[in-house]
Backbone atoms as SQL, in Angstrom:
CREATE TABLE atoms (id INTEGER PRIMARY KEY, chain TEXT, resi INTEGER, resn TEXT, atom TEXT, x REAL, y REAL, z REAL);
INSERT INTO atoms VALUES
  (1, 'A', 1, 'MET', 'N', 0.851, -1.130, 0.021),
  (2, 'A', 1, 'MET', 'CA', -0.042, -0.021, -0.068),
  (3, 'A', 1, 'MET', 'C', 0.969, 1.300, 0.088),
  (4, 'A', 2, 'ILE', 'N', 1.822, 1.306, 0.965),
  (5, 'A', 2, 'ILE', 'CA', 2.878, 2.332, 0.802),
  (6, 'A', 2, 'ILE', 'C', 3.592, 2.577, -0.332),
  (7, 'A', 3, 'ASP', 'N', 3.991, 1.586, -1.038),
  (8, 'A', 3, 'ASP', 'CA', 4.675, 1.593, -2.431),
  (9, 'A', 3, 'ASP', 'C', 3.642, 2.199, -3.458),
  (10, 'A', 4, 'ALA', 'N', 2.348, 1.948, -3.411),
  (11, 'A', 4, 'ALA', 'CA', 1.515, 2.341, -4.485),
  (12, 'A', 4, 'ALA', 'C', 1.451, 3.942, -4.254),
  (13, 'A', 5, 'ILE', 'N', 1.282, 4.415, -2.938),
  (14, 'A', 5, 'ILE', 'CA', 1.242, 5.865, -2.676),
  (15, 'A', 5, 'ILE', 'C', 2.413, 6.581, -3.150),
  (16, 'A', 6, 'GLN', 'N', 3.562, 5.927, -2.778),
  (17, 'A', 6, 'GLN', 'CA', 4.967, 6.642, -3.151),
  (18, 'A', 6, 'GLN', 'C', 5.042, 6.612, -4.777),
  (19, 'A', 7, 'ILE', 'N', 4.636, 5.790, -5.450),
  (20, 'A', 7, 'ILE', 'CA', 4.781, 5.689, -6.995),
  (21, 'A', 7, 'ILE', 'C', 3.715, 6.876, -7.362),
  (22, 'A', 8, 'ILE', 'N', 2.593, 6.803, -6.848),
  (23, 'A', 8, 'ILE', 'CA', 1.651, 7.842, -7.302),
  (24, 'A', 8, 'ILE', 'C', 2.217, 9.374, -7.157),
  (25, 'A', 9, 'ILE', 'N', 2.757, 9.502, -5.947),
  (26, 'A', 9, 'ILE', 'CA', 3.233, 11.000, -5.421),
  (27, 'A', 9, 'ILE', 'C', 4.554, 11.168, -6.416),
  (28, 'A', 10, 'ALA', 'N', 5.376, 10.231, -6.605),
  (29, 'A', 10, 'ALA', 'CA', 6.614, 10.374, -7.482),
  (30, 'A', 10, 'ALA', 'C', 6.394, 10.831, -8.989),
  (31, 'A', 11, 'THR', 'N', 5.252, 10.214, -9.324),
  (32, 'A', 11, 'THR', 'CA', 4.889, 10.190, -10.777),
  (33, 'A', 11, 'THR', 'C', 4.039, 11.672, -10.922),
  (34, 'A', 12, 'VAL', 'N', 3.335, 12.096, -9.945),
  (35, 'A', 12, 'VAL', 'CA', 2.849, 13.466, -9.950),
  (36, 'A', 12, 'VAL', 'C', 3.793, 14.520, -9.940),
  (37, 'A', 13, 'LEU', 'N', 4.839, 14.411, -9.031),
  (38, 'A', 13, 'LEU', 'CA', 5.887, 15.220, -8.899),
  (39, 'A', 13, 'LEU', 'C', 6.726, 15.362, -10.076),
  (40, 'A', 14, 'PHE', 'N', 6.954, 14.209, -10.639),
  (41, 'A', 14, 'PHE', 'CA', 7.895, 14.138, -11.876),
  (42, 'A', 14, 'PHE', 'C', 7.160, 14.881, -13.080),
  (43, 'A', 15, 'PHE', 'N', 5.826, 14.786, -13.167),
  (44, 'A', 15, 'PHE', 'CA', 4.918, 15.233, -14.063),
  (45, 'A', 15, 'PHE', 'C', 5.066, 16.943, -13.876),
  (46, 'A', 16, 'VAL', 'N', 4.790, 17.420, -12.713),
  (47, 'A', 16, 'VAL', 'CA', 4.889, 18.812, -12.488),
  (48, 'A', 16, 'VAL', 'C', 6.131, 19.499, -12.588),
  (49, 'A', 17, 'MET', 'N', 7.176, 18.715, -12.269),
  (50, 'A', 17, 'MET', 'CA', 8.622, 19.191, -12.478),
  (51, 'A', 17, 'MET', 'C', 8.967, 19.326, -13.897),
  (52, 'A', 18, 'MET', 'N', 8.682, 18.274, -14.695),
  (53, 'A', 18, 'MET', 'CA', 8.858, 18.465, -16.229),
  (54, 'A', 18, 'MET', 'C', 8.009, 19.260, -16.756),
  (55, 'A', 19, 'PHE', 'N', 6.848, 19.547, -16.315),
  (56, 'A', 19, 'PHE', 'CA', 5.958, 20.543, -16.942),
  (57, 'A', 19, 'PHE', 'C', 6.604, 21.867, -16.828),
  (58, 'A', 20, 'GLY', 'N', 6.951, 22.223, -15.556),
  (59, 'A', 20, 'GLY', 'CA', 7.530, 23.490, -15.288),
  (60, 'A', 20, 'GLY', 'C', 8.916, 23.912, -15.916),
  (61, 'A', 21, 'ILE', 'N', 9.752, 22.796, -15.963),
  (62, 'A', 21, 'ILE', 'CA', 10.967, 22.931, -16.689),
  (63, 'A', 21, 'ILE', 'C', 10.769, 23.137, -18.239),
  (64, 'A', 22, 'GLY', 'N', 9.938, 22.233, -18.737),
  (65, 'A', 22, 'GLY', 'CA', 9.752, 22.289, -20.057),
  (66, 'A', 22, 'GLY', 'C', 9.038, 23.724, -20.473),
  (67, 'A', 23, 'PHE', 'N', 8.231, 24.195, -19.631),
  (68, 'A', 23, 'PHE', 'CA', 7.439, 25.512, -19.878),
  (69, 'A', 23, 'PHE', 'C', 8.440, 26.591, -19.906),
  (70, 'A', 24, 'ILE', 'N', 9.373, 26.676, -19.001),
  (71, 'A', 24, 'ILE', 'CA', 10.315, 27.687, -18.987),
  (72, 'A', 24, 'ILE', 'C', 11.265, 27.715, -20.132),
  (73, 'A', 25, 'LEU', 'N', 11.705, 26.474, -20.299),
  (74, 'A', 25, 'LEU', 'CA', 12.716, 26.208, -21.608),
  (75, 'A', 25, 'LEU', 'C', 11.973, 26.748, -22.829),
  (76, 'A', 26, 'ASN', 'N', 10.657, 26.322, -22.973),
  (77, 'A', 26, 'ASN', 'CA', 9.958, 26.691, -24.325),
  (78, 'A', 26, 'ASN', 'C', 9.761, 28.303, -24.239),
  (79, 'A', 27, 'MET', 'N', 9.556, 28.867, -22.976),
  (80, 'A', 27, 'MET', 'CA', 9.507, 30.310, -23.132),
  (81, 'A', 27, 'MET', 'C', 10.885, 31.066, -23.514),
  (82, 'A', 28, 'LEU', 'N', 11.867, 30.418, -22.970),
  (83, 'A', 28, 'LEU', 'CA', 13.295, 31.231, -23.065),
  (84, 'A', 28, 'LEU', 'C', 13.915, 30.840, -24.410),
  (85, 'A', 29, 'LEU', 'N', 13.650, 29.491, -24.977),
  (86, 'A', 29, 'LEU', 'CA', 14.261, 29.186, -26.202),
  (87, 'A', 29, 'LEU', 'C', 13.269, 29.470, -27.593),
  (88, 'A', 30, 'LYS', 'N', 12.098, 29.698, -27.187),
  (89, 'A', 30, 'LYS', 'CA', 11.126, 29.803, -28.226),
  (90, 'A', 30, 'LYS', 'C', 11.065, 28.485, -29.043),
  (91, 'A', 31, 'THR', 'N', 11.053, 27.383, -28.415),
  (92, 'A', 31, 'THR', 'CA', 10.906, 26.159, -29.051),
  (93, 'A', 31, 'THR', 'C', 9.621, 25.494, -28.641),
  (94, 'A', 32, 'THR', 'N', 9.175, 24.525, -29.167),
  (95, 'A', 32, 'THR', 'CA', 8.081, 23.745, -28.652),
  (96, 'A', 32, 'THR', 'C', 8.313, 22.333, -28.071),
  (97, 'A', 33, 'TRP', 'N', 8.967, 21.593, -28.885),
  (98, 'A', 33, 'TRP', 'CA', 9.164, 20.252, -28.426),
  (99, 'A', 33, 'TRP', 'C', 10.633, 19.984, -28.023),
  (100, 'A', 34, 'PHE', 'N', 11.548, 20.922, -27.762),
  (101, 'A', 34, 'PHE', 'CA', 12.838, 20.726, -27.348),
  (102, 'A', 34, 'PHE', 'C', 12.939, 20.108, -25.988),
  (103, 'A', 35, 'PRO', 'N', 11.913, 20.274, -25.111),
  (104, 'A', 35, 'PRO', 'CA', 12.174, 19.589, -23.728),
  (105, 'A', 35, 'PRO', 'C', 11.934, 18.143, -23.794),
  (106, 'A', 36, 'ILE', 'N', 11.081, 17.663, -24.795),
  (107, 'A', 36, 'ILE', 'CA', 10.954, 16.225, -24.905),
  (108, 'A', 36, 'ILE', 'C', 12.030, 15.511, -25.509),
  (109, 'A', 37, 'ILE', 'N', 12.698, 16.168, -26.444),
  (110, 'A', 37, 'ILE', 'CA', 13.852, 15.525, -26.999),
  (111, 'A', 37, 'ILE', 'C', 15.092, 15.617, -26.188),
  (112, 'A', 38, 'LEU', 'N', 15.273, 16.594, -25.486),
  (113, 'A', 38, 'LEU', 'CA', 16.321, 16.738, -24.357),
  (114, 'A', 38, 'LEU', 'C', 16.071, 15.798, -23.220),
  (115, 'A', 39, 'PHE', 'N', 14.865, 15.447, -22.880),
  (116, 'A', 39, 'PHE', 'CA', 14.426, 14.458, -21.685),
  (117, 'A', 39, 'PHE', 'C', 14.698, 13.121, -22.204),
  (118, 'A', 40, 'VAL', 'N', 14.541, 12.896, -23.524),
  (119, 'A', 40, 'VAL', 'CA', 14.665, 11.383, -23.960),
  (120, 'A', 40, 'VAL', 'C', 16.136, 11.068, -24.221),
  (121, 'A', 41, 'ILE', 'N', 16.790, 12.091, -24.522),
  (122, 'A', 41, 'ILE', 'CA', 18.370, 11.874, -24.858),
  (123, 'A', 41, 'ILE', 'C', 18.921, 11.803, -23.325),
  (124, 'A', 42, 'VAL', 'N', 18.672, 12.798, -22.369),
  (125, 'A', 42, 'VAL', 'CA', 19.175, 12.432, -20.996),
  (126, 'A', 42, 'VAL', 'C', 18.730, 11.083, -20.260),
  (127, 'A', 43, 'ILE', 'N', 17.502, 10.752, -20.552),
  (128, 'A', 43, 'ILE', 'CA', 17.110, 9.415, -19.970),
  (129, 'A', 43, 'ILE', 'C', 17.793, 8.263, -20.574),
  (130, 'A', 44, 'ILE', 'N', 18.063, 8.208, -21.814),
  (131, 'A', 44, 'ILE', 'CA', 18.773, 7.093, -22.513),
  (132, 'A', 44, 'ILE', 'C', 20.187, 7.166, -22.109),
  (133, 'A', 45, 'VAL', 'N', 20.724, 8.246, -22.046),
  (134, 'A', 45, 'VAL', 'CA', 22.183, 8.181, -21.572),
  (135, 'A', 45, 'VAL', 'C', 22.265, 7.814, -20.108),
  (136, 'A', 46, 'LEU', 'N', 21.507, 8.452, -19.334),
  (137, 'A', 46, 'LEU', 'CA', 21.521, 7.905, -17.765),
  (138, 'A', 46, 'LEU', 'C', 21.246, 6.439, -17.583),
  (139, 'A', 47, 'ALA', 'N', 20.336, 5.985, -18.604),
  (140, 'A', 47, 'ALA', 'CA', 19.994, 4.475, -18.483),
  (141, 'A', 47, 'ALA', 'C', 21.145, 3.520, -18.844),
  (142, 'A', 48, 'ILE', 'N', 21.798, 3.975, -19.836),
  (143, 'A', 48, 'ILE', 'CA', 22.861, 3.104, -20.472),
  (144, 'A', 48, 'ILE', 'C', 24.159, 3.239, -19.543),
  (145, 'A', 49, 'TRP', 'N', 24.377, 4.523, -19.020),
  (146, 'A', 49, 'TRP', 'CA', 25.809, 4.670, -18.452),
  (147, 'A', 49, 'TRP', 'C', 25.692, 4.705, -16.911),
  (148, 'A', 50, 'SER', 'N', 24.554, 4.137, -16.217),
  (149, 'A', 50, 'SER', 'CA', 24.498, 4.088, -14.988),
  (150, 'A', 50, 'SER', 'C', 24.090, 2.701, -14.486),
  (151, 'A', 51, 'PRO', 'N', 25.101, 1.572, -14.730),
  (152, 'A', 51, 'PRO', 'CA', 24.609, 0.240, -14.313),
  (153, 'A', 51, 'PRO', 'C', 24.594, 0.080, -12.782),
  (154, 'A', 52, 'TRP', 'N', 23.841, -0.935, -12.435),
  (155, 'A', 52, 'TRP', 'CA', 23.722, -1.309, -10.961),
  (156, 'A', 52, 'TRP', 'C', 24.832, -1.820, -10.351),
  (157, 'A', 53, 'GLU', 'N', 25.734, -2.547, -11.210),
  (158, 'A', 53, 'GLU', 'CA', 27.113, -3.124, -10.652),
  (159, 'A', 53, 'GLU', 'C', 28.125, -2.133, -11.198),
  (160, 'A', 54, 'ASP', 'N', 29.159, -2.026, -10.371),
  (161, 'A', 54, 'ASP', 'CA', 30.389, -1.211, -10.746),
  (162, 'A', 54, 'ASP', 'C', 31.129, -2.039, -11.847),
  (163, 'A', 55, 'THR', 'N', 31.134, -3.328, -11.669),
  (164, 'A', 55, 'THR', 'CA', 31.907, -4.040, -12.742),
  (165, 'A', 55, 'THR', 'C', 31.448, -4.206, -14.181),
  (166, 'A', 56, 'ALA', 'N', 30.081, -3.827, -14.292),
  (167, 'A', 56, 'ALA', 'CA', 29.455, -3.858, -15.553),
  (168, 'A', 56, 'ALA', 'C', 29.868, -2.837, -16.435),
  (169, 'A', 57, 'ASN', 'N', 29.681, -3.044, -17.759),
  (170, 'A', 57, 'ASN', 'CA', 30.101, -2.191, -18.835),
  (171, 'A', 57, 'ASN', 'C', 28.764, -1.440, -19.255),
  (172, 'A', 58, 'PRO', 'N', 28.962, -0.182, -19.659),
  (173, 'A', 58, 'PRO', 'CA', 27.758, 0.641, -19.999),
  (174, 'A', 58, 'PRO', 'C', 27.255, -0.040, -21.367),
  (175, 'A', 59, 'THR', 'N', 26.012, -0.614, -21.528),
  (176, 'A', 59, 'THR', 'CA', 25.516, -1.270, -22.747),
  (177, 'A', 59, 'THR', 'C', 24.113, -1.133, -22.536),
  (178, 'A', 60, 'LEU', 'N', 23.349, -1.301, -23.558),
  (179, 'A', 60, 'LEU', 'CA', 21.910, -1.355, -23.524),
  (180, 'A', 60, 'LEU', 'C', 21.249, -2.459, -22.705),
  (181, 'A', 61, 'ASP', 'N', 22.044, -3.378, -22.309),
  (182, 'A', 61, 'ASP', 'CA', 21.476, -4.319, -21.273),
  (183, 'A', 61, 'ASP', 'C', 21.188, -3.672, -20.075),
  (184, 'A', 62, 'ASN', 'N', 21.823, -2.559, -19.675),
  (185, 'A', 62, 'ASN', 'CA', 21.442, -1.897, -18.373),
  (186, 'A', 62, 'ASN', 'C', 20.151, -1.350, -18.290),
  (187, 'A', 63, 'ILE', 'N', 19.513, -1.018, -19.503),
  (188, 'A', 63, 'ILE', 'CA', 17.985, -0.593, -19.536),
  (189, 'A', 63, 'ILE', 'C', 17.087, -1.911, -19.051),
  (190, 'A', 64, 'GLY', 'N', 17.286, -3.004, -19.311),
  (191, 'A', 64, 'GLY', 'CA', 16.527, -4.248, -18.968),
  (192, 'A', 64, 'GLY', 'C', 16.653, -4.449, -17.370),
  (193, 'A', 65, 'THR', 'N', 17.699, -3.938, -16.743),
  (194, 'A', 65, 'THR', 'CA', 17.650, -4.138, -15.317),
  (195, 'A', 65, 'THR', 'C', 16.640, -3.339, -14.470),
  (196, 'A', 66, 'TYR', 'N', 16.000, -2.294, -15.073),
  (197, 'A', 66, 'TYR', 'CA', 15.139, -1.505, -14.365),
  (198, 'A', 66, 'TYR', 'C', 13.670, -2.177, -14.410),
  (199, 'A', 67, 'THR', 'N', 12.926, -1.957, -13.459),
  (200, 'A', 67, 'THR', 'CA', 11.628, -2.665, -13.361),
  (201, 'A', 67, 'THR', 'C', 10.427, -1.405, -13.526),
  (202, 'A', 68, 'LEU', 'N', 9.209, -1.959, -13.500),
  (203, 'A', 68, 'LEU', 'CA', 8.226, -1.117, -13.862),
  (204, 'A', 68, 'LEU', 'C', 8.044, 0.021, -12.969),
  (205, 'A', 69, 'ILE', 'N', 8.536, 0.000, -11.712),
  (206, 'A', 69, 'ILE', 'CA', 8.495, 1.030, -10.805),
  (207, 'A', 69, 'ILE', 'C', 9.368, 2.221, -11.067),
  (208, 'A', 70, 'TYR', 'N', 10.532, 1.822, -11.969),
  (209, 'A', 70, 'TYR', 'CA', 11.217, 3.038, -12.485),
  (210, 'A', 70, 'TYR', 'C', 10.704, 3.674, -13.755),
  (211, 'A', 71, 'TYR', 'N', 9.904, 2.925, -14.459),
  (212, 'A', 71, 'TYR', 'CA', 9.409, 3.290, -15.692),
  (213, 'A', 71, 'TYR', 'C', 8.240, 4.360, -15.497),
  (214, 'A', 72, 'ILE', 'N', 7.327, 3.928, -14.368),
  (215, 'A', 72, 'ILE', 'CA', 6.235, 4.723, -14.167),
  (216, 'A', 72, 'ILE', 'C', 6.533, 6.244, -13.975),
  (217, 'A', 73, 'PRO', 'N', 7.457, 6.753, -13.110),
  (218, 'A', 73, 'PRO', 'CA', 7.572, 8.193, -12.996),
  (219, 'A', 73, 'PRO', 'C', 8.344, 8.694, -14.151),
  (220, 'A', 74, 'ILE', 'N', 9.128, 8.001, -15.004),
  (221, 'A', 74, 'ILE', 'CA', 9.788, 8.541, -16.107),
  (222, 'A', 74, 'ILE', 'C', 8.608, 8.827, -17.194),
  (223, 'A', 75, 'THR', 'N', 7.708, 7.961, -17.236),
  (224, 'A', 75, 'THR', 'CA', 6.562, 8.114, -18.109),
  (225, 'A', 75, 'THR', 'C', 5.823, 9.309, -17.756),
  (226, 'A', 76, 'GLY', 'N', 5.509, 9.611, -16.486),
  (227, 'A', 76, 'GLY', 'CA', 4.808, 10.716, -16.042),
  (228, 'A', 76, 'GLY', 'C', 5.742, 12.028, -16.445),
  (229, 'A', 77, 'ALA', 'N', 7.004, 11.986, -16.200),
  (230, 'A', 77, 'ALA', 'CA', 7.857, 13.221, -16.472),
  (231, 'A', 77, 'ALA', 'C', 7.771, 13.369, -18.058),
  (232, 'A', 78, 'LEU', 'N', 7.689, 12.414, -18.828),
  (233, 'A', 78, 'LEU', 'CA', 7.582, 12.548, -20.445),
  (234, 'A', 78, 'LEU', 'C', 6.378, 13.106, -20.692),
  (235, 'A', 79, 'ILE', 'N', 5.281, 12.640, -19.976),
  (236, 'A', 79, 'ILE', 'CA', 3.914, 13.309, -20.355),
  (237, 'A', 79, 'ILE', 'C', 4.036, 14.783, -19.922),
  (238, 'A', 80, 'GLY', 'N', 4.554, 15.187, -18.752),
  (239, 'A', 80, 'GLY', 'CA', 4.694, 16.563, -18.355),
  (240, 'A', 80, 'GLY', 'C', 5.361, 17.337, -19.394),
  (241, 'A', 81, 'ALA', 'N', 6.491, 16.642, -20.020),
  (242, 'A', 81, 'ALA', 'CA', 7.337, 17.512, -21.084),
  (243, 'A', 81, 'ALA', 'C', 6.341, 17.796, -22.394),
  (244, 'A', 82, 'TYR', 'N', 5.537, 16.669, -22.601),
  (245, 'A', 82, 'TYR', 'CA', 4.625, 16.856, -23.578),
  (246, 'A', 82, 'TYR', 'C', 3.540, 17.877, -23.517),
  (247, 'A', 83, 'VAL', 'N', 2.997, 17.706, -22.217),
  (248, 'A', 83, 'VAL', 'CA', 1.910, 18.872, -21.924),
  (249, 'A', 83, 'VAL', 'C', 2.494, 20.151, -21.957),
  (250, 'A', 84, 'SER', 'N', 3.623, 20.393, -21.487),
  (251, 'A', 84, 'SER', 'CA', 4.322, 21.859, -21.477),
  (252, 'A', 84, 'SER', 'C', 4.491, 22.288, -23.046),
  (253, 'A', 85, 'GLY', 'N', 4.892, 21.376, -23.994),
  (254, 'A', 85, 'GLY', 'CA', 4.843, 21.805, -25.377),
  (255, 'A', 85, 'GLY', 'C', 3.624, 22.160, -25.833),
  (256, 'A', 86, 'TRP', 'N', 2.487, 21.328, -25.419),
  (257, 'A', 86, 'TRP', 'CA', 1.188, 21.576, -25.925),
  (258, 'A', 86, 'TRP', 'C', 0.712, 22.839, -25.547),
  (259, 'A', 87, 'ALA', 'N', 0.812, 22.998, -24.084),
  (260, 'A', 87, 'ALA', 'CA', 0.422, 24.389, -23.599),
  (261, 'A', 87, 'ALA', 'C', 1.072, 25.572, -24.312),
  (262, 'A', 88, 'ILE', 'N', 2.310, 25.591, -24.563),
  (263, 'A', 88, 'ILE', 'CA', 2.976, 26.600, -25.092),
  (264, 'A', 88, 'ILE', 'C', 2.477, 26.834, -26.649),
  (265, 'A', 89, 'GLN', 'N', 2.003, 25.651, -27.206),
  (266, 'A', 89, 'GLN', 'CA', 1.677, 25.732, -28.597),
  (267, 'A', 89, 'GLN', 'C', 0.207, 26.294, -28.498),
  (268, 'A', 90, 'ALA', 'N', -0.681, 26.142, -27.529),
  (269, 'A', 90, 'ALA', 'CA', -1.871, 26.575, -27.524),
  (270, 'A', 90, 'ALA', 'C', -1.909, 28.149, -27.176),
  (271, 'A', 91, 'LEU', 'N', -0.865, 28.481, -26.250),
  (272, 'A', 91, 'LEU', 'CA', -0.779, 29.850, -26.002),
  (273, 'A', 91, 'LEU', 'C', -0.479, 30.707, -27.133),
  (274, 'A', 92, 'ARG', 'N', 0.458, 30.177, -27.939),
  (275, 'A', 92, 'ARG', 'CA', 0.892, 30.866, -29.147),
  (276, 'A', 92, 'ARG', 'C', -0.240, 30.955, -30.135),
  (277, 'A', 93, 'LYS', 'N', -0.944, 29.905, -30.179),
  (278, 'A', 93, 'LYS', 'CA', -2.194, 29.871, -31.250),
  (279, 'A', 93, 'LYS', 'C', -3.121, 30.963, -30.737),
  (280, 'A', 94, 'GLY', 'N', -3.447, 31.114, -29.495),
  (281, 'A', 94, 'GLY', 'CA', -4.249, 32.088, -28.841),
  (282, 'A', 94, 'GLY', 'C', -3.908, 33.317, -28.958),
  (283, 'A', 95, 'GLY', 'N', -2.654, 33.703, -29.557),
  (284, 'A', 95, 'GLY', 'CA', -2.195, 35.092, -29.835),
  (285, 'A', 95, 'GLY', 'C', -1.263, 35.681, -28.770),
  (286, 'A', 96, 'TYR', 'N', -0.923, 34.995, -27.840),
  (287, 'A', 96, 'TYR', 'CA', 0.033, 35.479, -26.675),
  (288, 'A', 96, 'TYR', 'C', 1.484, 35.548, -27.467),
  (289, 'A', 97, 'LYS', 'N', 1.919, 36.641, -27.413),
  (290, 'A', 97, 'LYS', 'CA', 3.318, 36.848, -28.089),
  (291, 'A', 97, 'LYS', 'C', 4.534, 36.341, -27.084),
  (292, 'A', 98, 'MET', 'N', 4.203, 36.576, -25.805),
  (293, 'A', 98, 'MET', 'CA', 5.292, 36.257, -25.004),
  (294, 'A', 98, 'MET', 'C', 5.732, 34.871, -24.831),
  (295, 'A', 99, 'PHE', 'N', 4.863, 33.830, -25.229),
  (296, 'A', 99, 'PHE', 'CA', 5.117, 32.631, -25.204),
  (297, 'A', 99, 'PHE', 'C', 5.589, 31.984, -26.635);
């Protein structure tokens, strides 16, 4: 029960964090989908080069060592990055020049 509550809270926190970071990046850089691209690149690099064992070499096999509990917050963060791009795009279509 506690694990389910923790994963829900972690997913919401990652969603809000990536939405905020993505929104700010979109405003500053005048891009729309850059945070998603950056997020995917960073996650792939971290998943490959952060093996659980010190003796293991960085390979794509390291991604297989993660369980569903790790992928749920990452998916929430990816959705947050997408929603930030969608929000910026909607604001630009609405005529807001600042975004």
